[in-house]
N, C-alpha and C positions, 0 to 999 in steps of 0.2 A: 815360788818356783822350786821344783825338786833339785837338790844338789847332786850333780853328776860327778861323783868321786869314784874311788876304787871299790866302793860297796857294790855288790852284785845285785842286779835288779831283774825282775821278770816282766817282760812285755808280751801281752797276749791279745788275741782277737776274740771278741764276742760278736754275736749277730748284729749288734747295734753300736758297740763302742770299742775304742782302744782301751786296754787295761794295763796300767802300770802298777805293779805290785798289787794287783787285784782290784784297783780302784779306777774308775773312768778317768781318762786323761785326754785333754784337748791339745792336739799338736798345733802350734802356731809357728810355722817354719818359714825361714827366708833362705832362698837358694842362692848359692854362689859357687864358682868353679875354681878350685885351686890353680888349675893350669892357666887361667885367665888373669890371675892376680900375682904380682911378685910376692914371693914368700915373706919378704920383710913386712908386708902389709897385711898378711893373713889375720893376725890377731886383731888389728885395728878394725878390719871389716867385720869380723865376728862380733867384736864389742859393739859396733854400730847396730848390727842386726838385733842384738840383745837390747840395746837402748831404744829401738823402735817398738819393742814389746814381744819379740820372738823368744821362744824357749827351745827352738830346734834349728839346726842348719841342714839343708839338703845339698848334696854335692854329687855332681856327675863325675865319673872316672872315665877318661878317654883312653880306650885301649891302645890306639895307635900313638898316643903321646908317651906311653910307657913301654911298649914293645918297639923300640927305636929301630931295630933291624930284626929280621926274622929270627926268632929264637933268643934274642937278646933283650932283656927287660931291665928297665931303669926306674927305681923308686927312690932315688937319692938326689940326683942333680937338679939344678934350677928349681922349677916349681913342681917337682914330681913326687916329693915325699908325702904321699897321701896319709901315711901313719902319723906323721908330725902334724899335719893339718887336723886330723881327727883328734889327736891328743890336745891341741890347742882349744878345740871346741869343748873338750872335757874340762880343761883348766878354767875356761870361762863359764862353766856350769850350763852348757848347752848340749842338748841331745842331737843325734845325727840320723838322717835318712840317707842311705847310700844308694846311688844310682849307677851301677857299674856296667850297664848294657847287657851284652856286648855291643849292641847297636844303641846309640843314644839320641841321634838326631842333633839337637842342641846347636844347630847352625855351625857345626864343626866339620872339618874336612872328612868326607866319606862317613859321616855319622859315628866316627871313632873306630871304624874297622880298618885294619892295616892294609895299605895299598899293595903290599907284596902278594896278597891273595889274587890280585888281578892278573898275575902271570899265568893263571889258568883261564883261558878264553871262555870256557864253558862253565865256570864255577857258578853255583847258585848260593847266595848268602842268605842268612836268617832262616835256615831250614836245615834238614838233616844231611845235606851234602857232606860226605865224610871228610873232604879236604877242609871245609869250613869248620866243621865240628872238631876236628883234630886240633886246629889252631885255637878254637875257643877253649878247649880243655886245658891247654897250656896256659892261656891267659887266666882262667879261673884259678888254676893251681898256684900261680905266682901271686895273684892279687890276694887270694885267701890267706896266704902266709902273712901278708901285711896287715890284715884287718881282723883275723880270727880272735885275737886277744882284746880287740876294741869293741866287741859285742857287749851289750849291757849285762848279759848273763855271766860275763867274765870280768865285770867291773868297769867296762868301757861305756861310751855314750851311744853306740849304734843300736837303734831300736828296731829298724826294719831295713830290708834290702829289696830293691826293685828287680823284677825279672823282665828283661827286654825293655822295650819302650814303645808305647803306642802301636803295638803289634797288630791290633785290629784294623789299623789303617793300611796295613801292608799285606798280611796273609792270614791264614787260618790253619795253623798246624799245631795242634795240641801236643803231639809227640815231641816236637821241637821245644816247646815251652816247658814241658815236663822234664825233658832232658836237661835243660838249664837248671831247673830247681834241683834235680838229682845231683848235678855236678857241684852245686854250692853245698848241699848237705854232705856229700862225700868228702868235701874239703873243710868241714868243720863249722860251716855257717848254720847256726841253729835258731837265730832270731826269726820272727815272722817275715814273710815275703809279701810284696804287693805288686800289682800290675797297674798300668796307667793308660787310659784310653779316652777318646772322646765319648761324650754322654749320649750315644746313640745305640739302639739295639744291636745292629750288626757289628759295630766296633767292639762293644762289650762282649758279645758272644764269641767273637774271634780272638780277642786279646786277653781274656780273663781265664784263669784256671782255678778250680775249686781249692779251697783251703788257703787262699791268699786274700788280702784286703784289696778293695777296689779303689784305685785312684781315678778321678775324673778330671779331664783336661778340657775345660774347667768344669767345676760344679758350683753353680750360683743360683739355683732355684729348686723349688720342690720337684719340678718335673725332672731335673737332672738326677736328683737323688732317688727318685722313684725308678728311673731307668736302672740305676745301680742295684736297687733292691730286687727289681724284676730279674736282673741277670743272675743274682746269687742271694737268696734270702738269708744265708748263714754268714755273710761277710759284711764287715763294717766298710763304710766308704768315706772318702774325704776328697776335697778339691786339691788334687796333687799338683795342679798348675793353674793358679789364679794369676792373671797377667796384669801387673801394675804398669807395664810399659809394652814396648814391641820393638822388634828388630828393624834395621834399616838396610835396604839393598843399595848397591851402587846406582846412582842416578836418581834416587828418590829424595824427596824432602825428608828432613829429620822427622822420625815418627814421634808424634805427641798424642797418644790416645786420650780420650775424654776422661777426666778425673772423676766426674760425677757418676759415670757408669761403674767405675772401680769402687767408689764409695758405697754405692747401692749393693753391689755384689758382696763386698766384704762385710757390710752391716748385716746382710742376710745370713752369712756364714756365722758371724759371731752371735747374733741374736738366737740362732738355732743350735748353738753350741756344736757346730761342725768343726772338724779339723781342716787346716788349710796349709798350703805351701805357696809362697809368693815366688812366681817364676818371672823374672829374677828380682831379688832384693838389691843385688849389685852384680852388674855384668862384667866389668873389666875390659880386657882387650884381647883380640885374636892376634897374638904375636906371630911373627914369621909368616908362614903360609898355612896357618891353621883354619882360617875362615872358610866356612863351607858355602853351600848354595842351595837354593830351592829350585825345583823344576816341576812344574805342574802340567807340562805338555812338551812335546818335541820341539816346540818353537818358543816356549816361555822359560827361559833360563834366568834365574835371579841370584847373582853372586852377592854375598854379604860383605859389608865393608869391614875394614880392620877393627874399627871400634865396636865394642859390644856394650856400649853405654846403655842401650835398651830403654832409654828414658826411665830408668829404674829409680826407686826411692833413694838409693845411694848411687851417685853418678860415677862415671868412669874414673874420676880423680879421687874418689872416696869421700865426697862431700854430701851431707844430707840435703835433700831438696825439699821444696814445698810439699811434695807428695809424701815424703818421709814423715813430716810433722803432722799431716792430716791422718795418716795411718796410725802413727803413734798415739794421737789423741783418741782415735776411734777404738783401738785395741784396749787402751786404758779404761774405757767405759765398761768393758765386758769381762776382763780377766780378773782372777782373784789373787794375783801376785803383784808385788811392787815392781814397777818398771823403772830401771835405773836411768841416770843421766848419761852423759857422753864420756867417751874416753878422754883422759886428761890432755893428750896431745897426739899428733901424728908421729909416726916413727921418725927418727933423726933424718935430717935432710941428706946426710952422707949417702943414704941408700938410693938417692936419686942420681948419683953419679953413674956414668956408663961403666959397665964392668966388662 
């Protein structure tokens, strides 16, 4: 596994592969969200992802968790120090895929968009509405300062940054998507970008922009990856959200997706040397009032529970599950680097005290 130290690295896109320092690189990523994990446990959860066989951590950044009041940004208190989280990934020799939105979904309140924007009754989000874009510009400017030195080209672990999230399921505004890319470039983000959408023609056409990698939510078959290639012959693609578990809404039985289906999908990905991100490898908890909701019709409102356990390979308490060991064994069959054992111990129990 490449060592992610202060050495500068080049990460690039070819029509078929991700290239790390000019050589094909397979991303085996496990997603976790710093905001959903007490910071005292960040390193432990990263170590467990590495022990399962991952070489990369994917992380959402929730805009409304960091802009606590209009114009006031917090990247230091509680679980908000995103730069520290990324630095821990680097210390544990893990690469990073950063997913900053501005809209993220993630079963998080308002998909990460700050609620103060709703003071405008007629505002349109996720488009070129100037009131929305003005707020996005400030967010990008503040977040970029936290992460610009963490790019692999600057000796950090960030390989790629995602633009928006599953935009093809929402709209079709290439001007908006290009504006987001331009904002990141203007603020010093020079690593490659990627988009993430369902593996259907209309979602990929609406959500993808040229010059970025294609994420598939999810990609688990020849047909899925053919759709990506049809959408952009010059872009590499990967399964940006392979689901080892699923979320639970209030009133539902605890979600327990079939593990055999997961094994088949992951084996396909590994056999074909595709890159993958497990969404999520560890879910954590929706603290406070951060849990979001799904709404598929005016009458179908599905609020998410406080737990974000997600029936993930690493459960809400930070314990490896049967699913963890199945995936660890499967990944070990196909990767060419040594998979480590487990962290020596949990963080000291003093961190469990109420603060």
